[in-house]
PDB file of N, CA, C and O in Angstrom, chain B, residues numbered from 101:
ATOM      1  N   MET B 101     -54.987 -38.873 -51.649  1.00  0.00           N
ATOM      2  CA  MET B 101     -53.750 -39.617 -51.635  1.00  0.00           C
ATOM      3  C   MET B 101     -53.971 -40.914 -52.400  1.00  0.00           C
ATOM      4  O   MET B 101     -55.103 -41.361 -52.582  1.00  0.00           O
ATOM      5  N   GLU B 102     -52.876 -41.505 -52.843  1.00  0.00           N
ATOM      6  CA  GLU B 102     -52.960 -42.742 -53.612  1.00  0.00           C
ATOM      7  C   GLU B 102     -52.441 -43.926 -52.809  1.00  0.00           C
ATOM      8  O   GLU B 102     -51.450 -43.826 -52.085  1.00  0.00           O
ATOM      9  N   VAL B 103     -53.143 -45.062 -52.959  1.00  0.00           N
ATOM     10  CA  VAL B 103     -52.697 -46.330 -52.414  1.00  0.00           C
ATOM     11  C   VAL B 103     -52.776 -47.359 -53.547  1.00  0.00           C
ATOM     12  O   VAL B 103     -53.533 -47.184 -54.502  1.00  0.00           O
ATOM     13  N   THR B 104     -52.002 -48.413 -53.434  1.00  0.00           N
ATOM     14  CA  THR B 104     -52.071 -49.490 -54.411  1.00  0.00           C
ATOM     15  C   THR B 104     -52.885 -50.612 -53.807  1.00  0.00           C
ATOM     16  O   THR B 104     -52.632 -51.043 -52.682  1.00  0.00           O
ATOM     17  N   VAL B 105     -53.872 -51.087 -54.565  1.00  0.00           N
ATOM     18  CA  VAL B 105     -54.767 -52.140 -54.101  1.00  0.00           C
ATOM     19  C   VAL B 105     -54.534 -53.384 -54.950  1.00  0.00           C
ATOM     20  O   VAL B 105     -54.525 -53.327 -56.180  1.00  0.00           O
ATOM     21  N   ARG B 106     -54.346 -54.511 -54.262  1.00  0.00           N
ATOM     22  CA  ARG B 106     -54.196 -55.784 -54.955  1.00  0.00           C
ATOM     23  C   ARG B 106     -55.271 -56.724 -54.448  1.00  0.00           C
ATOM     24  O   ARG B 106     -55.477 -56.864 -53.243  1.00  0.00           O
ATOM     25  N   THR B 107     -55.959 -57.371 -55.388  1.00  0.00           N
ATOM     26  CA  THR B 107     -57.046 -58.287 -55.046  1.00  0.00           C
ATOM     27  C   THR B 107     -56.753 -59.677 -55.601  1.00  0.00           C
ATOM     28  O   THR B 107     -55.946 -59.848 -56.515  1.00  0.00           O
ATOM     29  N   TRP B 108     -57.429 -60.654 -55.025  1.00  0.00           N
ATOM     30  CA  TRP B 108     -57.324 -62.031 -55.493  1.00  0.00           C
ATOM     31  C   TRP B 108     -58.710 -62.590 -55.728  1.00  0.00           C
ATOM     32  O   TRP B 108     -59.703 -62.062 -55.228  1.00  0.00           O
ATOM     33  N   GLY B 109     -58.763 -63.663 -56.494  1.00  0.00           N
ATOM     34  CA  GLY B 109     -60.005 -64.396 -56.693  1.00  0.00           C
ATOM     35  C   GLY B 109     -61.131 -63.542 -57.209  1.00  0.00           C
ATOM     36  O   GLY B 109     -60.953 -62.739 -58.125  1.00  0.00           O
ATOM     37  N   ASN B 110     -62.296 -63.720 -56.613  1.00  0.00           N
ATOM     38  CA  ASN B 110     -63.506 -63.033 -57.051  1.00  0.00           C
ATOM     39  C   ASN B 110     -63.459 -61.530 -56.856  1.00  0.00           C
ATOM     40  O   ASN B 110     -64.257 -60.811 -57.459  1.00  0.00           O
ATOM     41  N   LEU B 111     -62.548 -61.036 -56.032  1.00  0.00           N
ATOM     42  CA  LEU B 111     -62.478 -59.589 -55.790  1.00  0.00           C
ATOM     43  C   LEU B 111     -61.969 -58.812 -57.003  1.00  0.00           C
ATOM     44  O   LEU B 111     -62.166 -57.600 -57.081  1.00  0.00           O
ATOM     45  N   ARG B 112     -61.327 -59.482 -57.938  1.00  0.00           N
ATOM     46  CA  ARG B 112     -60.824 -58.801 -59.140  1.00  0.00           C
ATOM     47  C   ARG B 112     -61.938 -58.114 -59.910  1.00  0.00           C
ATOM     48  O   ARG B 112     -61.701 -57.116 -60.591  1.00  0.00           O
ATOM     49  N   ARG B 113     -63.125 -58.629 -59.809  1.00  0.00           N
ATOM     50  CA  ARG B 113     -64.236 -58.034 -60.581  1.00  0.00           C
ATOM     51  C   ARG B 113     -64.559 -56.605 -60.149  1.00  0.00           C
ATOM     52  O   ARG B 113     -65.254 -55.888 -60.868  1.00  0.00           O
ATOM     53  N   PHE B 114     -64.064 -56.181 -58.986  1.00  0.00           N
ATOM     54  CA  PHE B 114     -64.358 -54.834 -58.496  1.00  0.00           C
ATOM     55  C   PHE B 114     -63.373 -53.777 -58.998  1.00  0.00           C
ATOM     56  O   PHE B 114     -63.647 -52.581 -58.900  1.00  0.00           O
ATOM     57  N   LEU B 115     -62.240 -54.206 -59.530  1.00  0.00           N
ATOM     58  CA  LEU B 115     -61.268 -53.245 -60.057  1.00  0.00           C
ATOM     59  C   LEU B 115     -61.519 -53.046 -61.544  1.00  0.00           C
ATOM     60  O   LEU B 115     -61.982 -53.967 -62.218  1.00  0.00           O
ATOM     61  N   PRO B 116     -61.223 -51.871 -62.065  1.00  0.00           N
ATOM     62  CA  PRO B 116     -61.481 -51.580 -63.483  1.00  0.00           C
ATOM     63  C   PRO B 116     -60.821 -52.610 -64.399  1.00  0.00           C
ATOM     64  O   PRO B 116     -59.627 -52.882 -64.281  1.00  0.00           O
ATOM     65  N   GLY B 117     -61.603 -53.176 -65.306  1.00  0.00           N
ATOM     66  CA  GLY B 117     -61.080 -54.124 -66.274  1.00  0.00           C
ATOM     67  C   GLY B 117     -60.768 -55.494 -65.696  1.00  0.00           C
ATOM     68  O   GLY B 117     -60.204 -56.339 -66.391  1.00  0.00           O
ATOM     69  N   GLY B 118     -61.121 -55.731 -64.440  1.00  0.00           N
ATOM     70  CA  GLY B 118     -60.861 -57.023 -63.821  1.00  0.00           C
ATOM     71  C   GLY B 118     -59.398 -57.289 -63.519  1.00  0.00           C
ATOM     72  O   GLY B 118     -58.997 -58.439 -63.340  1.00  0.00           O
ATOM     73  N   VAL B 119     -58.596 -56.227 -63.461  1.00  0.00           N
ATOM     74  CA  VAL B 119     -57.172 -56.396 -63.148  1.00  0.00           C
ATOM     75  C   VAL B 119     -57.015 -56.760 -61.684  1.00  0.00           C
ATOM     76  O   VAL B 119     -57.936 -56.573 -60.889  1.00  0.00           O
ATOM     77  N   ASP B 120     -55.844 -57.283 -61.326  1.00  0.00           N
ATOM     78  CA  ASP B 120     -55.650 -57.658 -59.934  1.00  0.00           C
ATOM     79  C   ASP B 120     -55.012 -56.554 -59.105  1.00  0.00           C
ATOM     80  O   ASP B 120     -55.047 -56.613 -57.876  1.00  0.00           O
ATOM     81  N   THR B 121     -54.426 -55.540 -59.756  1.00  0.00           N
ATOM     82  CA  THR B 121     -53.748 -54.452 -59.042  1.00  0.00           C
ATOM     83  C   THR B 121     -54.112 -53.114 -59.673  1.00  0.00           C
ATOM     84  O   THR B 121     -54.136 -52.979 -60.897  1.00  0.00           O
ATOM     85  N   ALA B 122     -54.396 -52.126 -58.823  1.00  0.00           N
ATOM     86  CA  ALA B 122     -54.728 -50.794 -59.322  1.00  0.00           C
ATOM     87  C   ALA B 122     -54.320 -49.742 -58.298  1.00  0.00           C
ATOM     88  O   ALA B 122     -54.326 -49.989 -57.093  1.00  0.00           O
ATOM     89  N   THR B 123     -53.969 -48.573 -58.799  1.00  0.00           N
ATOM     90  CA  THR B 123     -53.728 -47.424 -57.930  1.00  0.00           C
ATOM     91  C   THR B 123     -55.067 -46.729 -57.722  1.00  0.00           C
ATOM     92  O   THR B 123     -55.785 -46.433 -58.677  1.00  0.00           O
ATOM     93  N   VAL B 124     -55.390 -46.476 -56.457  1.00  0.00           N
ATOM     94  CA  VAL B 124     -56.702 -45.911 -56.115  1.00  0.00           C
ATOM     95  C   VAL B 124     -56.484 -44.624 -55.325  1.00  0.00           C
ATOM     96  O   VAL B 124     -55.656 -44.568 -54.416  1.00  0.00           O
ATOM     97  N   GLU B 125     -57.233 -43.609 -55.683  1.00  0.00           N
ATOM     98  CA  GLU B 125     -57.219 -42.330 -54.969  1.00  0.00           C
ATOM     99  C   GLU B 125     -58.246 -42.401 -53.841  1.00  0.00           C
ATOM    100  O   GLU B 125     -59.422 -42.676 -54.076  1.00  0.00           O
ATOM    101  N   VAL B 126     -57.784 -42.148 -52.612  1.00  0.00           N
ATOM    102  CA  VAL B 126     -58.674 -42.107 -51.441  1.00  0.00           C
ATOM    103  C   VAL B 126     -58.451 -40.791 -50.717  1.00  0.00           C
ATOM    104  O   VAL B 126     -57.418 -40.146 -50.894  1.00  0.00           O
ATOM    105  N   ARG B 127     -59.421 -40.394 -49.902  1.00  0.00           N
ATOM    106  CA  ARG B 127     -59.288 -39.139 -49.159  1.00  0.00           C
ATOM    107  C   ARG B 127     -58.245 -39.300 -48.057  1.00  0.00           C
ATOM    108  O   ARG B 127     -58.012 -40.412 -47.584  1.00  0.00           O
ATOM    109  N   ASP B 128     -57.629 -38.221 -47.654  1.00  0.00           N
ATOM    110  CA  ASP B 128     -56.702 -38.239 -46.524  1.00  0.00           C
ATOM    111  C   ASP B 128     -57.447 -38.739 -45.295  1.00  0.00           C
ATOM    112  O   ASP B 128     -58.588 -38.343 -45.057  1.00  0.00           O
ATOM    113  N   GLY B 129     -56.820 -39.594 -44.524  1.00  0.00           N
ATOM    114  CA  GLY B 129     -57.434 -40.136 -43.321  1.00  0.00           C
ATOM    115  C   GLY B 129     -58.352 -41.317 -43.561  1.00  0.00           C
ATOM    116  O   GLY B 129     -59.002 -41.792 -42.630  1.00  0.00           O
ATOM    117  N   ALA B 130     -58.418 -41.802 -44.800  1.00  0.00           N
ATOM    118  CA  ALA B 130     -59.298 -42.923 -45.121  1.00  0.00           C
ATOM    119  C   ALA B 130     -58.828 -44.194 -44.413  1.00  0.00           C
ATOM    120  O   ALA B 130     -57.636 -44.397 -44.183  1.00  0.00           O
ATOM    121  N   THR B 131     -59.795 -45.036 -44.077  1.00  0.00           N
ATOM    122  CA  THR B 131     -59.513 -46.326 -43.451  1.00  0.00           C
ATOM    123  C   THR B 131     -59.740 -47.441 -44.481  1.00  0.00           C
ATOM    124  O   THR B 131     -60.197 -47.191 -45.596  1.00  0.00           O
ATOM    125  N   ILE B 132     -59.418 -48.653 -44.088  1.00  0.00           N
ATOM    126  CA  ILE B 132     -59.718 -49.807 -44.939  1.00  0.00           C
ATOM    127  C   ILE B 132     -61.220 -49.882 -45.187  1.00  0.00           C
ATOM    128  O   ILE B 132     -61.648 -50.149 -46.310  1.00  0.00           O
ATOM    129  N   ASP B 133     -62.022 -49.649 -44.155  1.00  0.00           N
ATOM    130  CA  ASP B 133     -63.479 -49.632 -44.332  1.00  0.00           C
ATOM    131  C   ASP B 133     -63.897 -48.629 -45.403  1.00  0.00           C
ATOM    132  O   ASP B 133     -64.750 -48.929 -46.239  1.00  0.00           O
ATOM    133  N   ASP B 134     -63.298 -47.442 -45.380  1.00  0.00           N
ATOM    134  CA  ASP B 134     -63.618 -46.423 -46.384  1.00  0.00           C
ATOM    135  C   ASP B 134     -63.234 -46.902 -47.785  1.00  0.00           C
ATOM    136  O   ASP B 134     -63.994 -46.731 -48.739  1.00  0.00           O
ATOM    137  N   LEU B 135     -62.065 -47.494 -47.895  1.00  0.00           N
ATOM    138  CA  LEU B 135     -61.582 -47.979 -49.191  1.00  0.00           C
ATOM    139  C   LEU B 135     -62.499 -49.066 -49.742  1.00  0.00           C
ATOM    140  O   LEU B 135     -62.884 -49.021 -50.910  1.00  0.00           O
ATOM    141  N   THR B 136     -62.849 -50.042 -48.905  1.00  0.00           N
ATOM    142  CA  THR B 136     -63.706 -51.121 -49.405  1.00  0.00           C
ATOM    143  C   THR B 136     -65.101 -50.603 -49.772  1.00  0.00           C
ATOM    144  O   THR B 136     -65.718 -51.109 -50.709  1.00  0.00           O
ATOM    145  N   ALA B 137     -65.597 -49.609 -49.050  1.00  0.00           N
ATOM    146  CA  ALA B 137     -66.885 -49.006 -49.409  1.00  0.00           C
ATOM    147  C   ALA B 137     -66.771 -48.258 -50.736  1.00  0.00           C
ATOM    148  O   ALA B 137     -67.658 -48.349 -51.584  1.00  0.00           O
ATOM    149  N   GLN B 138     -65.679 -47.521 -50.909  1.00  0.00           N
ATOM    150  CA  GLN B 138     -65.459 -46.772 -52.146  1.00  0.00           C
ATOM    151  C   GLN B 138     -65.416 -47.703 -53.354  1.00  0.00           C
ATOM    152  O   GLN B 138     -65.912 -47.352 -54.425  1.00  0.00           O
ATOM    153  N   LEU B 139     -64.828 -48.886 -53.189  1.00  0.00           N
ATOM    154  CA  LEU B 139     -64.718 -49.844 -54.285  1.00  0.00           C
ATOM    155  C   LEU B 139     -65.934 -50.768 -54.384  1.00  0.00           C
ATOM    156  O   LEU B 139     -65.964 -51.662 -55.231  1.00  0.00           O
ATOM    157  N   ALA B 140     -66.931 -50.559 -53.529  1.00  0.00           N
ATOM    158  CA  ALA B 140     -68.180 -51.343 -53.513  1.00  0.00           C
ATOM    159  C   ALA B 140     -67.921 -52.823 -53.252  1.00  0.00           C
ATOM    160  O   ALA B 140     -68.610 -53.682 -53.802  1.00  0.00           O
ATOM    161  N   LEU B 141     -66.935 -53.121 -52.420  1.00  0.00           N
ATOM    162  CA  LEU B 141     -66.680 -54.515 -52.083  1.00  0.00           C
ATOM    163  C   LEU B 141     -66.620 -54.755 -50.577  1.00  0.00           C
ATOM    164  O   LEU B 141     -66.036 -55.736 -50.117  1.00  0.00           O
ATOM    165  N   ALA B 142     -67.227 -53.853 -49.820  1.00  0.00           N
ATOM    166  CA  ALA B 142     -67.177 -53.915 -48.357  1.00  0.00           C
ATOM    167  C   ALA B 142     -67.653 -55.251 -47.795  1.00  0.00           C
ATOM    168  O   ALA B 142     -67.108 -55.715 -46.793  1.00  0.00           O
ATOM    169  N   HIS B 143     -68.642 -55.876 -48.404  1.00  0.00           N
ATOM    170  CA  HIS B 143     -69.196 -57.113 -47.866  1.00  0.00           C
ATOM    171  C   HIS B 143     -68.497 -58.354 -48.417  1.00  0.00           C
ATOM    172  O   HIS B 143     -68.838 -59.474 -48.035  1.00  0.00           O
ATOM    173  N   ASP B 144     -67.526 -58.170 -49.309  1.00  0.00           N
ATOM    174  CA  ASP B 144     -66.864 -59.301 -49.941  1.00  0.00           C
ATOM    175  C   ASP B 144     -65.450 -59.546 -49.431  1.00  0.00           C
ATOM    176  O   ASP B 144     -64.860 -60.581 -49.741  1.00  0.00           O
ATOM    177  N   VAL B 145     -64.899 -58.629 -48.663  1.00  0.00           N
ATOM    178  CA  VAL B 145     -63.519 -58.762 -48.185  1.00  0.00           C
ATOM    179  C   VAL B 145     -63.522 -59.473 -46.832  1.00  0.00           C
ATOM    180  O   VAL B 145     -64.239 -59.078 -45.913  1.00  0.00           O
ATOM    181  N   TRP B 146     -62.716 -60.521 -46.723  1.00  0.00           N
ATOM    182  CA  TRP B 146     -62.637 -61.298 -45.494  1.00  0.00           C
ATOM    183  C   TRP B 146     -61.427 -60.912 -44.647  1.00  0.00           C
ATOM    184  O   TRP B 146     -61.496 -60.912 -43.418  1.00  0.00           O
ATOM    185  N   ALA B 147     -60.307 -60.578 -45.319  1.00  0.00           N
ATOM    186  CA  ALA B 147     -59.076 -60.213 -44.607  1.00  0.00           C
ATOM    187  C   ALA B 147     -58.331 -59.168 -45.427  1.00  0.00           C
ATOM    188  O   ALA B 147     -58.501 -59.064 -46.641  1.00  0.00           O
ATOM    189  N   VAL B 148     -57.495 -58.391 -44.722  1.00  0.00           N
ATOM    190  CA  VAL B 148     -56.745 -57.331 -45.383  1.00  0.00           C
ATOM    191  C   VAL B 148     -55.352 -57.227 -44.763  1.00  0.00           C
ATOM    192  O   VAL B 148     -55.158 -57.435 -43.565  1.00  0.00           O
ATOM    193  N   ALA B 149     -54.393 -56.898 -45.626  1.00  0.00           N
ATOM    194  CA  ALA B 149     -53.030 -56.633 -45.158  1.00  0.00           C
ATOM    195  C   ALA B 149     -52.577 -55.319 -45.777  1.00  0.00           C
ATOM    196  O   ALA B 149     -52.924 -55.002 -46.915  1.00  0.00           O
ATOM    197  N   VAL B 150     -51.808 -54.569 -45.023  1.00  0.00           N
ATOM    198  CA  VAL B 150     -51.233 -53.319 -45.515  1.00  0.00           C
ATOM    199  C   VAL B 150     -49.726 -53.416 -45.326  1.00  0.00           C
ATOM    200  O   VAL B 150     -49.233 -53.622 -44.217  1.00  0.00           O
ATOM    201  N   ASN B 151     -49.010 -53.266 -46.427  1.00  0.00           N
ATOM    202  CA  ASN B 151     -47.549 -53.343 -46.412  1.00  0.00           C
ATOM    203  C   ASN B 151     -47.056 -54.626 -45.734  1.00  0.00           C
ATOM    204  O   ASN B 151     -46.075 -54.614 -44.989  1.00  0.00           O
ATOM    205  N   GLY B 152     -47.760 -55.735 -46.010  1.00  0.00           N
ATOM    206  CA  GLY B 152     -47.332 -57.030 -45.504  1.00  0.00           C
ATOM    207  C   GLY B 152     -47.796 -57.395 -44.107  1.00  0.00           C
ATOM    208  O   GLY B 152     -47.467 -58.476 -43.620  1.00  0.00           O
ATOM    209  N   GLN B 153     -48.550 -56.526 -43.448  1.00  0.00           N
ATOM    210  CA  GLN B 153     -49.045 -56.776 -42.088  1.00  0.00           C
ATOM    211  C   GLN B 153     -50.560 -56.943 -42.120  1.00  0.00           C
ATOM    212  O   GLN B 153     -51.259 -56.101 -42.683  1.00  0.00           O
ATOM    213  N   VAL B 154     -51.072 -58.004 -41.530  1.00  0.00           N
ATOM    214  CA  VAL B 154     -52.518 -58.157 -41.402  1.00  0.00           C
ATOM    215  C   VAL B 154     -53.012 -57.071 -40.453  1.00  0.00           C
ATOM    216  O   VAL B 154     -52.463 -56.878 -39.369  1.00  0.00           O
ATOM    217  N   VAL B 155     -54.058 -56.365 -40.878  1.00  0.00           N
ATOM    218  CA  VAL B 155     -54.571 -55.233 -40.098  1.00  0.00           C
ATOM    219  C   VAL B 155     -56.088 -55.310 -39.996  1.00  0.00           C
ATOM    220  O   VAL B 155     -56.731 -56.098 -40.690  1.00  0.00           O
ATOM    221  N   SER B 156     -56.649 -54.483 -39.122  1.00  0.00           N
ATOM    222  CA  SER B 156     -58.102 -54.408 -38.975  1.00  0.00           C
ATOM    223  C   SER B 156     -58.679 -53.458 -40.017  1.00  0.00           C
ATOM    224  O   SER B 156     -57.958 -52.677 -40.638  1.00  0.00           O
ATOM    225  N   PHE B 157     -59.963 -53.540 -40.191  1.00  0.00           N
ATOM    226  CA  PHE B 157     -60.652 -52.698 -41.165  1.00  0.00           C
ATOM    227  C   PHE B 157     -60.705 -51.235 -40.727  1.00  0.00           C
ATOM    228  O   PHE B 157     -61.034 -50.369 -41.537  1.00  0.00           O
ATOM    229  N   SER B 158     -60.396 -50.946 -39.491  1.00  0.00           N
ATOM    230  CA  SER B 158     -60.389 -49.567 -39.009  1.00  0.00           C
ATOM    231  C   SER B 158     -59.023 -48.897 -39.173  1.00  0.00           C
ATOM    232  O   SER B 158     -58.849 -47.745 -38.776  1.00  0.00           O
ATOM    233  N   THR B 159     -58.060 -49.605 -39.751  1.00  0.00           N
ATOM    234  CA  THR B 159     -56.716 -49.072 -39.944  1.00  0.00           C
ATOM    235  C   THR B 159     -56.738 -47.879 -40.901  1.00  0.00           C
ATOM    236  O   THR B 159     -57.342 -47.941 -41.971  1.00  0.00           O
ATOM    237  N   THR B 160     -56.076 -46.799 -40.505  1.00  0.00           N
ATOM    238  CA  THR B 160     -55.967 -45.606 -41.348  1.00  0.00           C
ATOM    239  C   THR B 160     -54.865 -45.801 -42.371  1.00  0.00           C
ATOM    240  O   THR B 160     -53.767 -46.253 -42.047  1.00  0.00           O
ATOM    241  N   LEU B 161     -55.173 -45.456 -43.604  1.00  0.00           N
ATOM    242  CA  LEU B 161     -54.214 -45.601 -44.697  1.00  0.00           C
ATOM    243  C   LEU B 161     -53.279 -44.397 -44.775  1.00  0.00           C
ATOM    244  O   LEU B 161     -53.622 -43.293 -44.352  1.00  0.00           O
ATOM    245  N   SER B 162     -52.094 -44.638 -45.325  1.00  0.00           N
ATOM    246  CA  SER B 162     -51.101 -43.587 -45.562  1.00  0.00           C
ATOM    247  C   SER B 162     -50.764 -43.570 -47.040  1.00  0.00           C
ATOM    248  O   SER B 162     -50.928 -44.585 -47.717  1.00  0.00           O
ATOM    249  N   PRO B 163     -50.293 -42.435 -47.562  1.00  0.00           N
ATOM    250  CA  PRO B 163     -49.928 -42.361 -48.973  1.00  0.00           C
ATOM    251  C   PRO B 163     -48.907 -43.441 -49.333  1.00  0.00           C
ATOM    252  O   PRO B 163     -47.930 -43.658 -48.616  1.00  0.00           O
ATOM    253  N   GLY B 164     -49.155 -44.110 -50.455  1.00  0.00           N
ATOM    254  CA  GLY B 164     -48.226 -45.122 -50.948  1.00  0.00           C
ATOM    255  C   GLY B 164     -48.396 -46.502 -50.352  1.00  0.00           C
ATOM    256  O   GLY B 164     -47.651 -47.415 -50.706  1.00  0.00           O
ATOM    257  N   ASP B 165     -49.365 -46.684 -49.449  1.00  0.00           N
ATOM    258  CA  ASP B 165     -49.583 -48.004 -48.857  1.00  0.00           C
ATOM    259  C   ASP B 165     -49.898 -49.029 -49.937  1.00  0.00           C
ATOM    260  O   ASP B 165     -50.510 -48.717 -50.959  1.00  0.00           O
ATOM    261  N   GLN B 166     -49.464 -50.262 -49.682  1.00  0.00           N
ATOM    262  CA  GLN B 166     -49.791 -51.417 -50.512  1.00  0.00           C
ATOM    263  C   GLN B 166     -50.871 -52.190 -49.759  1.00  0.00           C
ATOM    264  O   GLN B 166     -50.607 -52.750 -48.695  1.00  0.00           O
ATOM    265  N   VAL B 167     -52.080 -52.221 -50.305  1.00  0.00           N
ATOM    266  CA  VAL B 167     -53.220 -52.843 -49.638  1.00  0.00           C
ATOM    267  C   VAL B 167     -53.573 -54.140 -50.360  1.00  0.00           C
ATOM    268  O   VAL B 167     -53.802 -54.143 -51.569  1.00  0.00           O
ATOM    269  N   PHE B 168     -53.614 -55.235 -49.615  1.00  0.00           N
ATOM    270  CA  PHE B 168     -53.951 -56.544 -50.157  1.00  0.00           C
ATOM    271  C   PHE B 168     -55.300 -56.961 -49.596  1.00  0.00           C
ATOM    272  O   PHE B 168     -55.479 -57.026 -48.380  1.00  0.00           O
ATOM    273  N   LEU B 169     -56.258 -57.248 -50.488  1.00  0.00           N
ATOM    274  CA  LEU B 169     -57.609 -57.610 -50.079  1.00  0.00           C
ATOM    275  C   LEU B 169     -57.879 -59.066 -50.447  1.00  0.00           C
ATOM    276  O   LEU B 169     -57.628 -59.486 -51.576  1.00  0.00           O
ATOM    277  N   PHE B 170     -58.385 -59.822 -49.496  1.00  0.00           N
ATOM    278  CA  PHE B 170     -58.637 -61.246 -49.678  1.00  0.00           C
ATOM    279  C   PHE B 170     -60.109 -61.556 -49.489  1.00  0.00           C
ATOM    280  O   PHE B 170     -60.749 -61.040 -48.572  1.00  0.00           O
ATOM    281  N   ASP B 171     -60.642 -62.400 -50.356  1.00  0.00           N
ATOM    282  CA  ASP B 171     -62.012 -62.860 -50.161  1.00  0.00           C
ATOM    283  C   ASP B 171     -61.989 -64.153 -49.350  1.00  0.00           C
ATOM    284  O   ASP B 171     -60.924 -64.729 -49.129  1.00  0.00           O
ATOM    285  N   HIS B 172     -63.137 -64.601 -48.916  1.00  0.00           N
ATOM    286  CA  HIS B 172     -63.206 -65.778 -48.051  1.00  0.00           C
ATOM    287  C   HIS B 172     -62.987 -67.085 -48.785  1.00  0.00           C
ATOM    288  O   HIS B 172     -62.806 -68.117 -48.139  1.00  0.00           O
ATOM    289  N   LEU B 173     -62.994 -67.081 -50.088  1.00  0.00           N
ATOM    290  CA  LEU B 173     -62.837 -68.312 -50.861  1.00  0.00           C
ATOM    291  C   LEU B 173     -61.426 -68.521 -51.371  1.00  0.00           C
ATOM    292  O   LEU B 173     -61.134 -69.562 -51.959  1.00  0.00           O
ATOM    293  N   HIS B 174     -60.552 -67.564 -51.162  1.00  0.00           N
ATOM    294  CA  HIS B 174     -59.193 -67.679 -51.700  1.00  0.00           C
ATOM    295  C   HIS B 174     -58.396 -68.710 -50.920  1.00  0.00           C
ATOM    296  O   HIS B 174     -58.358 -68.683 -49.690  1.00  0.00           O
ATOM    297  N   GLY B 175     -57.778 -69.597 -51.629  1.00  0.00           N
ATOM    298  CA  GLY B 175     -56.969 -70.626 -50.982  1.00  0.00           C
ATOM    299  C   GLY B 175     -55.617 -70.757 -51.648  1.00  0.00           C
ATOM    300  O   GLY B 175     -55.354 -70.091 -52.649  1.00  0.00           O
ATOM    301  N   GLY B 176     -54.773 -71.588 -51.121  1.00  0.00           N
ATOM    302  CA  GLY B 176     -53.422 -71.717 -51.642  1.00  0.00           C
ATOM    303  C   GLY B 176     -53.079 -73.065 -52.125  1.00  0.00           C
ATOM    304  O   GLY B 176     -51.961 -73.289 -52.588  1.00  0.00           O
TER     305      GLY B 176
END
């Protein structure tokens, strides 16, 4: 299934070409933990939101989810 991943700050380096948004194919039943491991950024993500809701890393993804990944240095 496909989800859209958006990153900020230093996390952009993990997406192809350093873009901030990418569509990523994950297995059915994948969690945020699975996604961050697949993208090799498991130890760099501090917070995550799915479809605008802050969620835990054990949250199961659904097709078409919008996943926002934040590093610990991102500020506003």
